[in-house]
N, CA, C, O and the ligand as a Tripos MOL2 file, in Angstrom:
@<TRIPOS>MOLECULE
protein
  237   235    60     0     0
PROTEIN
NO_CHARGES

@<TRIPOS>ATOM
      1 N          97.6700    2.5450   16.2040 N.3       1 MET1
      2 CA         97.5740    1.2900   15.4590 C.3       1 MET1
      3 C          97.3730    1.5990   13.9800 C.2       1 MET1
      4 O          96.5340    2.4280   13.6270 O.2       1 MET1
      5 N          98.1350    0.9420   13.1180 N.am      2 ASN2
      6 CA         98.0510    1.1760   11.6810 C.3       2 ASN2
      7 C          97.9010   -0.1560   10.9450 C.2       2 ASN2
      8 O          98.1650   -1.2230   11.5000 O.2       2 ASN2
      9 N          97.4730   -0.0700    9.6930 N.am      3 ALA3
     10 CA         97.3090   -1.2780    8.8900 C.3       3 ALA3
     11 C          98.0450   -1.1310    7.5640 C.2       3 ALA3
     12 O          98.1780   -0.0280    7.0320 O.2       3 ALA3
     13 N          98.5130   -2.2390    7.0460 N.am      4 CYS4
     14 CA         99.2320   -2.2390    5.7790 C.3       4 CYS4
     15 C          98.2400   -2.2830    4.6140 C.2       4 CYS4
     16 O          97.3830   -3.1660    4.5750 O.2       4 CYS4
     17 N          98.3400   -1.3550    3.6750 N.am      5 PRO5
     18 CA         97.4090   -1.3380    2.5330 C.3       5 PRO5
     19 C          97.5530   -2.5610    1.6410 C.2       5 PRO5
     20 O          96.6150   -2.9090    0.9230 O.2       5 PRO5
     21 N          98.6840   -3.2100    1.6680 N.am      6 GLN6
     22 CA         98.9200   -4.3460    0.7840 C.3       6 GLN6
     23 C          98.4810   -5.6760    1.4030 C.2       6 GLN6
     24 O          97.6040   -6.3520    0.8650 O.2       6 GLN6
     25 N          99.0860   -6.0500    2.5290 N.am      7 CYS7
     26 CA         98.7440   -7.3480    3.1270 C.3       7 CYS7
     27 C          97.6620   -7.2260    4.1850 C.2       7 CYS7
     28 O          97.1510   -8.2340    4.6740 O.2       7 CYS7
     29 N          97.3060   -5.9860    4.5440 N.am      8 LYS8
     30 CA         96.2290   -5.6890    5.4890 C.3       8 LYS8
     31 C          96.5280   -6.1440    6.9220 C.2       8 LYS8
     32 O          95.6220   -6.2330    7.7510 O.2       8 LYS8
     33 N          97.7580   -6.4200    7.1980 N.am      9 ARG9
     34 CA         98.1500   -6.7650    8.5530 C.3       9 ARG9
     35 C          98.1050   -5.5110    9.4340 C.2       9 ARG9
     36 O          98.4750   -4.4190    9.0010 O.2       9 ARG9
     37 N          97.6530   -5.6880   10.6550 N.am     10 ILE10
     38 CA         97.6290   -4.5610   11.5820 C.3      10 ILE10
     39 C          98.9060   -4.5620   12.4120 C.2      10 ILE10
     40 O          99.2820   -5.5680   13.0130 O.2      10 ILE10
     41 N          99.5450   -3.4280   12.4280 N.am     11 ILE11
     42 CA        100.8140   -3.2770   13.1350 C.3      11 ILE11
     43 C         100.5980   -2.3450   14.3160 C.2      11 ILE11
     44 O         100.1420   -1.2130   14.1560 O.2      11 ILE11
     45 N         100.9320   -2.8340   15.4990 N.am     12 GLU12
     46 CA        100.6860   -2.0510   16.7110 C.3      12 GLU12
     47 C         101.6470   -0.8670   16.8130 C.2      12 GLU12
     48 O         101.2680    0.2240   17.2370 O.2      12 GLU12
     49 N         102.8840   -1.1020   16.4190 N.am     13 GLU13
     50 CA        103.8770   -0.0450   16.5450 C.3      13 GLU13
     51 C         104.6630    0.0850   15.2590 C.2      13 GLU13
     52 O         104.9170   -0.9010   14.5660 O.2      13 GLU13
     53 N         105.0420    1.3050   14.9490 N.am     14 GLY14
     54 CA        105.8300    1.5550   13.7610 C.3      14 GLY14
     55 C         104.9860    2.0770   12.6210 C.2      14 GLY14
     56 O         103.7570    2.0740   12.6990 O.2      14 GLY14
     57 N         105.6310    2.5210   11.5690 N.am     15 LYS15
     58 CA        104.9270    3.1400   10.4470 C.3      15 LYS15
     59 C         105.1660    2.4030    9.1270 C.2      15 LYS15
     60 O         104.6700    2.8220    8.0810 O.2      15 LYS15
     61 N         105.9190    1.3190    9.1770 N.am     16 VAL16
     62 CA        106.2270    0.5770    7.9600 C.3      16 VAL16
     63 C         105.9060   -0.8980    8.1910 C.2      16 VAL16
     64 O         106.2090   -1.4490    9.2490 O.2      16 VAL16
     65 N         105.2900   -1.5300    7.1920 N.am     17 CYS17
     66 CA        104.9810   -2.9530    7.2980 C.3      17 CYS17
     67 C         106.2700   -3.7720    7.2200 C.2      17 CYS17
     68 O         107.0370   -3.6220    6.2690 O.2      17 CYS17
     69 N         106.5160   -4.6370    8.2110 N.am     18 PRO18
     70 CA        107.7470   -5.4390    8.1880 C.3      18 PRO18
     71 C         107.7480   -6.4960    7.0930 C.2      18 PRO18
     72 O         108.8030   -7.0200    6.7340 O.2      18 PRO18
     73 N         106.5680   -6.8110    6.5610 N.am     19 VAL19
     74 CA        106.4660   -7.8260    5.5090 C.3      19 VAL19
     75 C         106.6250   -7.1840    4.1290 C.2      19 VAL19
     76 O         107.4200   -7.6470    3.3120 O.2      19 VAL19
     77 N         105.8660   -6.1220    3.8770 N.am     20 CYS20
     78 CA        105.8500   -5.4850    2.5530 C.3      20 CYS20
     79 C         106.8260   -4.3240    2.4510 C.2      20 CYS20
     80 O         107.1730   -3.8910    1.3520 O.2      20 CYS20
     81 N         107.2700   -3.8200    3.6010 N.am     21 ASN21
     82 CA        108.1990   -2.6980    3.6050 C.3      21 ASN21
     83 C         107.5960   -1.4460    2.9760 C.2      21 ASN21
     84 O         108.2910   -0.6750    2.3160 O.2      21 ASN21
     85 N         106.2970   -1.2540    3.1890 N.am     22 ILE22
     86 CA        105.6460   -0.0380    2.6960 C.3      22 ILE22
     87 C         104.9720    0.6850    3.8530 C.2      22 ILE22
     88 O         104.7620    0.1210    4.9270 O.2      22 ILE22
     89 N         104.6430    1.9300    3.6080 N.am     23 GLU23
     90 CA        104.0810    2.7720    4.6530 C.3      23 GLU23
     91 C         102.6840    2.2950    5.0500 C.2      23 GLU23
     92 O         101.8810    1.9010    4.2040 O.2      23 GLU23
     93 N         102.4160    2.3410    6.3440 N.am     24 LEU24
     94 CA        101.1240    1.9050    6.8570 C.3      24 LEU24
     95 C         100.1120    3.0330    6.7920 C.2      24 LEU24
     96 O         100.4680    4.2070    6.7010 O.2      24 LEU24
     97 N          98.8430    2.6540    6.8410 N.am     25 SER25
     98 CA         97.7540    3.6240    6.8330 C.3      25 SER25
     99 C          96.9740    3.5180    8.1400 C.2      25 SER25
    100 O          96.7840    2.4270    8.6770 O.2      25 SER25
    101 N          96.5290    4.6640    8.6410 N.am     26 ASP26
    102 CA         95.6820    4.6090    9.8390 C.3      26 ASP26
    103 C          94.2020    4.6410    9.4590 C.2      26 ASP26
    104 O          93.3280    4.6790   10.3250 O.2      26 ASP26
    105 N          93.9350    4.6260    8.1510 N.am     27 LYS27
    106 CA         92.5470    4.6470    7.6910 C.3      27 LYS27
    107 C          92.1240    3.2400    7.2860 C.2      27 LYS27
    108 O          92.1510    2.8630    6.1140 O.2      27 LYS27
    109 N          91.7370    2.4900    8.2970 N.am     28 PHE28
    110 CA         91.2750    1.1280    8.0180 C.3      28 PHE28
    111 C          90.0040    0.8600    8.8020 C.2      28 PHE28
    112 O          89.7260    1.5300    9.7960 O.2      28 PHE28
    113 N          89.2350   -0.1170    8.3530 N.am     29 SER29
    114 CA         88.0030   -0.4480    9.0610 C.3      29 SER29
    115 C          87.8230   -1.9490    9.1080 C.2      29 SER29
    116 O          88.1900   -2.6660    8.1770 O.2      29 SER29
    117 N          87.2530   -2.4140   10.2020 N.am     30 GLY30
    118 CA         86.9860   -3.8280   10.3780 C.3      30 GLY30
    119 C          88.2530   -4.5930   10.6680 C.2      30 GLY30
    120 O          89.1780   -4.6000    9.8550 O.2      30 GLY30
    121 N          88.3080   -5.2320   11.8050 N.am     31 THR31
    122 CA         89.5040   -6.0030   12.1360 C.3      31 THR31
    123 C          89.1020   -7.4310   12.4960 C.2      31 THR31
    124 O          88.0090   -7.6800   13.0050 O.2      31 THR31
    125 N          90.0010   -8.3470   12.2210 N.am     32 PHE32
    126 CA         89.7920   -9.7130   12.6940 C.3      32 PHE32
    127 C          91.1420  -10.3350   13.0170 C.2      32 PHE32
    128 O          92.1780   -9.9380   12.4830 O.2      32 PHE32
    129 N          91.1000  -11.3190   13.9050 N.am     33 VAL33
    130 CA         92.3230  -12.0070   14.2980 C.3      33 VAL33
    131 C          92.3090  -13.3960   13.6830 C.2      33 VAL33
    132 O          91.3720  -14.1700   13.8740 O.2      33 VAL33
    133 N          93.3500  -13.6890   12.9550 N.am     34 LEU34
    134 CA         93.4740  -14.9990   12.3320 C.3      34 LEU34
    135 C          94.3190  -15.8970   13.2390 C.2      34 LEU34
    136 O          95.5280  -15.7100   13.3700 O.2      34 LEU34
    137 N          93.6610  -16.8650   13.8560 N.am     35 MET35
    138 CA         94.3320  -17.7200   14.8250 C.3      35 MET35
    139 C          94.8340  -19.0090   14.1860 C.2      35 MET35
    140 O          95.9290  -19.4840   14.4890 O.2      35 MET35
    141 N          94.0170  -19.5630   13.2980 N.am     36 ASP36
    142 CA         94.3250  -20.8650   12.7280 C.3      36 ASP36
    143 C          94.0820  -20.8000   11.2170 C.2      36 ASP36
    144 O          93.0150  -21.1820   10.7380 O.2      36 ASP36
    145 N          95.0770  -20.3130   10.4730 N.am     37 PRO37
    146 CA         94.8880  -20.0360    9.0420 C.3      37 PRO37
    147 C          94.4200  -21.2460    8.2440 C.2      37 PRO37
    148 O          93.6820  -21.0900    7.2700 O.2      37 PRO37
    149 N          94.8330  -22.4450    8.6360 N.am     38 ASN38
    150 CA         94.4860  -23.6250    7.8460 C.3      38 ASN38
    151 C          93.0460  -24.0700    8.0500 C.2      38 ASN38
    152 O          92.4970  -24.8010    7.2250 O.2      38 ASN38
    153 N          92.4340  -23.6350    9.1420 N.am     39 ASN39
    154 CA         91.0580  -24.0230    9.4240 C.3      39 ASN39
    155 C          90.1430  -22.8150    9.5040 C.2      39 ASN39
    156 O          89.0910  -22.8690   10.1400 O.2      39 ASN39
    157 N          90.5340  -21.7460    8.8730 N.am     40 SER40
    158 CA         89.7660  -20.5140    8.9610 C.3      40 SER40
    159 C          89.1600  -20.1800    7.6120 C.2      40 SER40
    160 O          89.8750  -20.0420    6.6190 O.2      40 SER40
    161 N          87.8310  -20.0490    7.5740 N.am     41 GLU41
    162 CA         87.1650  -19.7010    6.3200 C.3      41 GLU41
    163 C          87.5880  -18.3180    5.8500 C.2      41 GLU41
    164 O          87.8530  -18.1010    4.6670 O.2      41 GLU41
    165 N          87.6450  -17.3930    6.7880 N.am     42 ILE42
    166 CA         88.0090  -16.0240    6.3990 C.3      42 ILE42
    167 C          89.4560  -15.9920    5.9250 C.2      42 ILE42
    168 O          89.8070  -15.2110    5.0400 O.2      42 ILE42
    169 N          90.2900  -16.8330    6.5090 N.am     43 GLY43
    170 CA         91.6770  -16.9270    6.0610 C.3      43 GLY43
    171 C          91.7640  -17.4200    4.6340 C.2      43 GLY43
    172 O          92.5690  -16.9250    3.8450 O.2      43 GLY43
    173 N          90.9310  -18.4000    4.2990 N.am     44 LYS44
    174 CA         90.9160  -18.9310    2.9320 C.3      44 LYS44
    175 C          90.3930  -17.8980    1.9530 C.2      44 LYS44
    176 O          90.9320  -17.7190    0.8610 O.2      44 LYS44
    177 N          89.3340  -17.2230    2.3670 N.am     45 ILE45
    178 CA         88.7240  -16.2190    1.4800 C.3      45 ILE45
    179 C          89.7190  -15.1070    1.1780 C.2      45 ILE45
    180 O          89.8480  -14.6680    0.0360 O.2      45 ILE45
    181 N          90.4130  -14.6640    2.2010 N.am     46 LEU46
    182 CA         91.3280  -13.5400    2.0230 C.3      46 LEU46
    183 C          92.7230  -13.9850    1.6140 C.2      46 LEU46
    184 O          93.5770  -13.1510    1.3140 O.2      46 LEU46
    185 N          92.9610  -15.2830    1.5990 N.am     47 GLY47
    186 CA         94.2620  -15.7780    1.1810 C.3      47 GLY47
    187 C          95.3610  -15.5280    2.1910 C.2      47 GLY47
    188 O          96.5270  -15.3750    1.8270 O.2      47 GLY47
    189 N          94.9880  -15.4880    3.4720 N.am     48 LYS48
    190 CA         95.9840  -15.2610    4.5150 C.3      48 LYS48
    191 C          96.5110  -16.5920    5.0350 C.2      48 LYS48
    192 O          95.7460  -17.5230    5.2910 O.2      48 LYS48
    193 N          97.7970  -16.6640    5.1820 N.am     49 GLU49
    194 CA         98.4060  -17.9000    5.6940 C.3      49 GLU49
    195 C          99.1740  -17.6760    6.9770 C.2      49 GLU49
    196 O          99.7520  -18.6080    7.5370 O.2      49 GLU49
    197 N          99.1800  -16.4530    7.4360 N.am     50 THR50
    198 CA         99.9600  -16.1320    8.6220 C.3      50 THR50
    199 C          99.0420  -15.6970    9.7520 C.2      50 THR50
    200 O          98.1420  -14.8780    9.5630 O.2      50 THR50
    201 N          99.2850  -16.2600   10.9350 N.am     51 VAL51
    202 CA         98.5370  -15.8650   12.1150 C.3      51 VAL51
    203 C          98.7940  -14.3920   12.4080 C.2      51 VAL51
    204 O          99.9280  -13.9210   12.3210 O.2      51 VAL51
    205 N          97.7490  -13.6820   12.7500 N.am     52 GLY52
    206 CA         97.9270  -12.2860   13.0830 C.3      52 GLY52
    207 C          96.6250  -11.5360   13.0630 C.2      52 GLY52
    208 O          95.5490  -12.1170   12.9280 O.2      52 GLY52
    209 N          96.7390  -10.2510   13.1980 N.am     53 LYS53
    210 CA         95.5760   -9.3850   13.2280 C.3      53 LYS53
    211 C          95.5170   -8.6230   11.9140 C.2      53 LYS53
    212 O          96.5140   -8.0510   11.4720 O.2      53 LYS53
    213 N          94.3500   -8.6180   11.2960 N.am     54 TYR54
    214 CA         94.2120   -8.0060    9.9790 C.3      54 TYR54
    215 C          93.0340   -7.0340    9.9380 C.2      54 TYR54
    216 O          92.0890   -7.1350   10.7200 O.2      54 TYR54
    217 N          93.1210   -6.1030    9.0110 N.am     55 ALA55
    218 CA         92.0030   -5.2060    8.7440 C.3      55 ALA55
    219 C          91.2480   -5.7130    7.5300 C.2      55 ALA55
    220 O          91.8400   -6.3010    6.6250 O.2      55 ALA55
    221 N          89.9450   -5.4860    7.5100 N.am     56 LEU56
    222 CA         89.1550   -5.8960    6.3530 C.3      56 LEU56
    223 C          89.3330   -4.9250    5.1990 C.2      56 LEU56
    224 O          89.4310   -5.3340    4.0420 O.2      56 LEU56
    225 N          89.3760   -3.6400    5.5170 N.am     57 LYS57
    226 CA         89.5490   -2.6340    4.4780 C.3      57 LYS57
    227 C          90.6170   -1.6320    4.9100 C.2      57 LYS57
    228 O          90.6190   -1.1630    6.0480 O.2      57 LYS57
    229 N          91.5100   -1.3170    4.0010 N.am     58 VAL58
    230 CA         92.5210   -0.2870    4.2520 C.3      58 VAL58
    231 C          92.4720    0.7040    3.1070 C.2      58 VAL58
    232 O          92.5070    0.3240    1.9370 O.2      58 VAL58
    233 N          92.3900    1.9730    3.4540 N.am     59 ARG59
    234 CA         92.3700    2.9990    2.4090 C.3      59 ARG59
    235 C          93.7570    3.5810    2.2250 C.2      59 ARG59
    236 O          93.9500    4.4630    1.3880 O.2      59 ARG59
    237 ZN        102.1460   -5.5200    4.4850 Zn       60 ZN60
@<TRIPOS>BOND
     1     1     2 1
     2     2     3 1
     3     3     4 2
     4     3     5 am
     5     5     6 1
     6     6     7 1
     7     7     8 2
     8     7     9 am
     9     9    10 1
    10    10    11 1
    11    11    12 2
    12    11    13 am
    13    13    14 1
    14    14    15 1
    15    15    16 2
    16    15    17 am
    17    17    18 1
    18    18    19 1
    19    19    20 2
    20    19    21 am
    21    21    22 1
    22    22    23 1
    23    23    24 2
    24    23    25 am
    25    25    26 1
    26    26    27 1
    27    27    28 2
    28    27    29 am
    29    29    30 1
    30    30    31 1
    31    31    32 2
    32    31    33 am
    33    33    34 1
    34    34    35 1
    35    35    36 2
    36    35    37 am
    37    37    38 1
    38    38    39 1
    39    39    40 2
    40    39    41 am
    41    41    42 1
    42    42    43 1
    43    43    44 2
    44    43    45 am
    45    45    46 1
    46    46    47 1
    47    47    48 2
    48    47    49 am
    49    49    50 1
    50    50    51 1
    51    51    52 2
    52    51    53 am
    53    53    54 1
    54    54    55 1
    55    55    56 2
    56    55    57 am
    57    57    58 1
    58    58    59 1
    59    59    60 2
    60    59    61 am
    61    61    62 1
    62    62    63 1
    63    63    64 2
    64    63    65 am
    65    65    66 1
    66    66    67 1
    67    67    68 2
    68    67    69 am
    69    69    70 1
    70    70    71 1
    71    71    72 2
    72    71    73 am
    73    73    74 1
    74    74    75 1
    75    75    76 2
    76    75    77 am
    77    77    78 1
    78    78    79 1
    79    79    80 2
    80    79    81 am
    81    81    82 1
    82    82    83 1
    83    83    84 2
    84    83    85 am
    85    85    86 1
    86    86    87 1
    87    87    88 2
    88    87    89 am
    89    89    90 1
    90    90    91 1
    91    91    92 2
    92    91    93 am
    93    93    94 1
    94    94    95 1
    95    95    96 2
    96    95    97 am
    97    97    98 1
    98    98    99 1
    99    99   100 2
   100    99   101 am
   101   101   102 1
   102   102   103 1
   103   103   104 2
   104   103   105 am
   105   105   106 1
   106   106   107 1
   107   107   108 2
   108   107   109 am
   109   109   110 1
   110   110   111 1
   111   111   112 2
   112   111   113 am
   113   113   114 1
   114   114   115 1
   115   115   116 2
   116   115   117 am
   117   117   118 1
   118   118   119 1
   119   119   120 2
   120   119   121 am
   121   121   122 1
   122   122   123 1
   123   123   124 2
   124   123   125 am
   125   125   126 1
   126   126   127 1
   127   127   128 2
   128   127   129 am
   129   129   130 1
   130   130   131 1
   131   131   132 2
   132   131   133 am
   133   133   134 1
   134   134   135 1
   135   135   136 2
   136   135   137 am
   137   137   138 1
   138   138   139 1
   139   139   140 2
   140   139   141 am
   141   141   142 1
   142   142   143 1
   143   143   144 2
   144   143   145 am
   145   145   146 1
   146   146   147 1
   147   147   148 2
   148   147   149 am
   149   149   150 1
   150   150   151 1
   151   151   152 2
   152   151   153 am
   153   153   154 1
   154   154   155 1
   155   155   156 2
   156   155   157 am
   157   157   158 1
   158   158   159 1
   159   159   160 2
   160   159   161 am
   161   161   162 1
   162   162   163 1
   163   163   164 2
   164   163   165 am
   165   165   166 1
   166   166   167 1
   167   167   168 2
   168   167   169 am
   169   169   170 1
   170   170   171 1
   171   171   172 2
   172   171   173 am
   173   173   174 1
   174   174   175 1
   175   175   176 2
   176   175   177 am
   177   177   178 1
   178   178   179 1
   179   179   180 2
   180   179   181 am
   181   181   182 1
   182   182   183 1
   183   183   184 2
   184   183   185 am
   185   185   186 1
   186   186   187 1
   187   187   188 2
   188   187   189 am
   189   189   190 1
   190   190   191 1
   191   191   192 2
   192   191   193 am
   193   193   194 1
   194   194   195 1
   195   195   196 2
   196   195   197 am
   197   197   198 1
   198   198   199 1
   199   199   200 2
   200   199   201 am
   201   201   202 1
   202   202   203 1
   203   203   204 2
   204   203   205 am
   205   205   206 1
   206   206   207 1
   207   207   208 2
   208   207   209 am
   209   209   210 1
   210   210   211 1
   211   211   212 2
   212   211   213 am
   213   213   214 1
   214   214   215 1
   215   215   216 2
   216   215   217 am
   217   217   218 1
   218   218   219 1
   219   219   220 2
   220   219   221 am
   221   221   222 1
   222   222   223 1
   223   223   224 2
   224   223   225 am
   225   225   226 1
   226   226   227 1
   227   227   228 2
   228   227   229 am
   229   229   230 1
   230   230   231 1
   231   231   232 2
   232   231   233 am
   233   233   234 1
   234   234   235 1
   235   235   236 2
@<TRIPOS>SUBSTRUCTURE
     1 MET1         2 RESIDUE 1 A MET
     2 ASN2         6 RESIDUE 1 A ASN
     3 ALA3        10 RESIDUE 1 A ALA
     4 CYS4        14 RESIDUE 1 A CYS
     5 PRO5        18 RESIDUE 1 A PRO
     6 GLN6        22 RESIDUE 1 A GLN
     7 CYS7        26 RESIDUE 1 A CYS
     8 LYS8        30 RESIDUE 1 A LYS
     9 ARG9        34 RESIDUE 1 A ARG
    10 ILE10       38 RESIDUE 1 A ILE
    11 ILE11       42 RESIDUE 1 A ILE
    12 GLU12       46 RESIDUE 1 A GLU
    13 GLU13       50 RESIDUE 1 A GLU
    14 GLY14       54 RESIDUE 1 A GLY
    15 LYS15       58 RESIDUE 1 A LYS
    16 VAL16       62 RESIDUE 1 A VAL
    17 CYS17       66 RESIDUE 1 A CYS
    18 PRO18       70 RESIDUE 1 A PRO
    19 VAL19       74 RESIDUE 1 A VAL
    20 CYS20       78 RESIDUE 1 A CYS
    21 ASN21       82 RESIDUE 1 A ASN
    22 ILE22       86 RESIDUE 1 A ILE
    23 GLU23       90 RESIDUE 1 A GLU
    24 LEU24       94 RESIDUE 1 A LEU
    25 SER25       98 RESIDUE 1 A SER
    26 ASP26      102 RESIDUE 1 A ASP
    27 LYS27      106 RESIDUE 1 A LYS
    28 PHE28      110 RESIDUE 1 A PHE
    29 SER29      114 RESIDUE 1 A SER
    30 GLY30      118 RESIDUE 1 A GLY
    31 THR31      122 RESIDUE 1 A THR
    32 PHE32      126 RESIDUE 1 A PHE
    33 VAL33      130 RESIDUE 1 A VAL
    34 LEU34      134 RESIDUE 1 A LEU
    35 MET35      138 RESIDUE 1 A MET
    36 ASP36      142 RESIDUE 1 A ASP
    37 PRO37      146 RESIDUE 1 A PRO
    38 ASN38      150 RESIDUE 1 A ASN
    39 ASN39      154 RESIDUE 1 A ASN
    40 SER40      158 RESIDUE 1 A SER
    41 GLU41      162 RESIDUE 1 A GLU
    42 ILE42      166 RESIDUE 1 A ILE
    43 GLY43      170 RESIDUE 1 A GLY
    44 LYS44      174 RESIDUE 1 A LYS
    45 ILE45      178 RESIDUE 1 A ILE
    46 LEU46      182 RESIDUE 1 A LEU
    47 GLY47      186 RESIDUE 1 A GLY
    48 LYS48      190 RESIDUE 1 A LYS
    49 GLU49      194 RESIDUE 1 A GLU
    50 THR50      198 RESIDUE 1 A THR
    51 VAL51      202 RESIDUE 1 A VAL
    52 GLY52      206 RESIDUE 1 A GLY
    53 LYS53      210 RESIDUE 1 A LYS
    54 TYR54      214 RESIDUE 1 A TYR
    55 ALA55      218 RESIDUE 1 A ALA
    56 LEU56      222 RESIDUE 1 A LEU
    57 LYS57      226 RESIDUE 1 A LYS
    58 VAL58      230 RESIDUE 1 A VAL
    59 ARG59      234 RESIDUE 1 A ARG
    60 ZN60       237 GROUP 0 **** ****
């Protein structure tokens, strides 16, 4: 499992983020699942509008 350093999306398979088209990192910490972006405080804080799984920090 890897995470994108830019959008912080967690990608289960592959080495490139399909959104940003950049290489993923396996050095990430803290994960959360964004189910309902419009009613999610963490979604608002992080500026996420897409449902998915994200990392809090990616190195
Ligand atoms: Zn990305």
